[in-house]
N, C-alpha and C positions, 0 to 999 in steps of 0.2 A: 509393733504390735505386743502386749503383755501376755506371755507366757507361765505357767505355772507347772513345773514338775515335782511329782509327788516320787519320793524313794519307795522303794518296795518295804512293806510292812509299816511305813513311817505314817502315824497319823496327826492331822491338822485339825485344829478345829475350826469349825465353819465361820466363826468371827475371826481366826487369824487370817483365813483365805480372803474373806472379804476386805481386809484391812490391806492386804499385798496388792490385789486386784485395784484398790482405790488410790493406792499410793501411785502404783504404776500407771495409770491412766491420767492421773495430776500430771506427773512428770511429763507424761507425753503431751497433754495440753499445754504445760507450761512452756515447752521447747517448740511447739508450732506457734505459740502465739510471740514467742521471743526470738523468732529465726532471725538469723544475720540480715541488716538492712545493707543495702549497697547505693553510695551516692556519687555522680559523675563529679561532684567536687574533690572527691577522694584521690583523681587522676590529674596531677599538674600538667600544665600545657606541654605539649610536644608530641612526638611520634611514638607509637608502640607498636614496634616492627612485625611481631609474631604475636600469636595467641597466647603463648607461653610469657612473653614480655608484657602483656597486658596483665595476665592474672597474678604476675609478681610487680607490677606497678614499675617496670623497668622502663623509664621515659628517655629517650633522645631529644635534646632541645632542638626545636623547629623554629629558625627565623625566617622573616621574608615570606609568610604565607599569605595568600588571598583567597578566596571564595568566587566561584562563577556560578551562575544560574544553570541547571541543568539542561533547560531548553534554550534559554536565549544566550546563553554563555556571556551574559553580561555580568561585571563584578559586582558581589553583593558587599554592602559597607559593613564595616567590623561590628556596629552595633547592631544590625538587623538579624533576627532569628531566622533561620532557613533549615526546614527539615532533611533538605538532601541539596547536596552541592558537590561541585568538583573543587579539588584544592589544586592552587597552582603556585609554583615557585616563583615568587618576584625575579629572582636573579635570570632566569633563563626563561621563564613563561612555559614552564613544562608541567604537566600535570603531575600530581603525587600518586602513584600507581601500585606502590608496593607495601606499604604500612597497613596492618592489621585495623589500628584504631588510632585517630588523632583528636587531642584534646585541643580546643580552640578557643579561646576566652572563657575558659572552664565549662565548656558545652564539649560534650564527648561524641565523636561520630566514629560509626564503623565502615570498612568497605563493604560495598556489596557483593562483590566476587566471594568473599569468604561467607556469605549467609549460607550459601549452598555446600561450600567446600566443607564446612563445619556444621551441617544440618545434623539434628538427632537422628534422623533415620537416613541419611546421605541419600535422600530422594533428589533426583534429576529431572522430574516431570516440569518444574517450574525453573525456569532460566533467568539468569541476572539480565535486565535490559539494558544497563550502564554499568558494568562491573568496575568500572574505576570511579563511579561516583562514592560518595559518602554520607550516611544518614546519620541525623541527630537523634541521641537518645531523648524521646519526649516525656518518659516518666520513668524514675527511678525508687528504688526501694528493695523488694524481695527479688525481683530481676530488673533487667534494662528493656524496655520496650521502645521500637522506633517502626517506621512504615516504610515500604518501598514498592516500587511498580515492577511486576514479574511478568513473564511472558510464558503461557502453556506450552511447551515445545510440541506437543501433539496438535494443538489447534493450529499454531500457526505453520505446521508442515504439510496438514491437509488443505487448510484454507489456500496455501500455493497454486493449487490446481483446480480451484472451483469458481474462478471468475469473479463475478459479481456476489454471488453468494459467499465467496470466500474472502472478499472483504470485509462483509459482516461478523464472519467468523473471527477474522483476524483481529478486528477491532476489540470485540469480546475476550481475546484471548491476553490483553494486556490489563493487568488489573492491581490496584494499589492493595497491597496485604500487609498484615501486622507481622512484625518480626519481633521474638523474645529473646534475649541473652539469658540462657539458664544457668545460674552459677553453680547450680546441684550437679549438673551434667556436663558443665564446662562446653556447652554446645548450643547453636541457634536452632528454636523452634520456629518451623514455617507451617502455618494452618492453612493447608488447601482446601479444605471442608470443616462441616460442623464434626464430624467425628475425631478428625485430628485435633480440633479445638477442646472436646471434652475428654480426650484422651490426656492431655497436657493437665486439665482442671483434676481430674482423677489422681494423677500422679501426685499431685499436692493436698489430696484429701480435701477438696475444696467443696463447699456446698453450693458453689455457683455453677454446677452443670446445667445446660442448656437443653431446650426442646430440640431435637434433630428431626421431627417430624416432616418439617418444609424441606429438609435435604439442603437448604441455603440459609446461610447466615450472614448478616451484613457485617461490614468493616465497623459501623458506628456500635452495632449491639457487641461485637468482640470487646472494642475499646472499652465502652462501659464497664464490661464484667471484668477485664483485666485492671482497670483501674481502681477498683475494689479488691482483687485479687493481690495487687502489688503491694497495698498497704496493710494486709490481712496479717 
């Protein structure tokens, strides 16, 4: 924000003040248009064991890794894109469970358990369905975008005591949601509702604020807005 401070008894011409405002706001606009871009290609293949390692690009070499499908557990071929997967060590068939992020064939994946651990608001209403699954960065630029299935812990708890009606509620409790790794805050943003989504956009001085009158916003709508925002 541009601020001008006038010293006591100091006189400034209107033309001089306008010039300062113009320069300040121009610099602000230049900064927004030239914000740092981030690419998954900047992260060499291997393990990034902690958040700090990831931010420092401190990588540990990872040999003999394969991916398996989250639902079927079948091996995913190396040339196949997968937005979510388990990572398996060929040497002992054990799941990789501790790495914060994994770069694999120049794709970058984040472990689901860390989405809530390092959430911007520390929210625990949504719980990781597969905490040891890893989720691929689908879009990169101003931030990293990925998707993951989360369970609303309140809905799942209530539904367990509601019989048939509870089954329907439990089904609705599991949803695919957008996740953003925000480099400015060094945290993940999880969008539970339209208000959360708009708060993230407002923090970026975005013109893409959406209408929350319906109290519901689809994943497709959020993804379309973020696709524009990630490049802005």
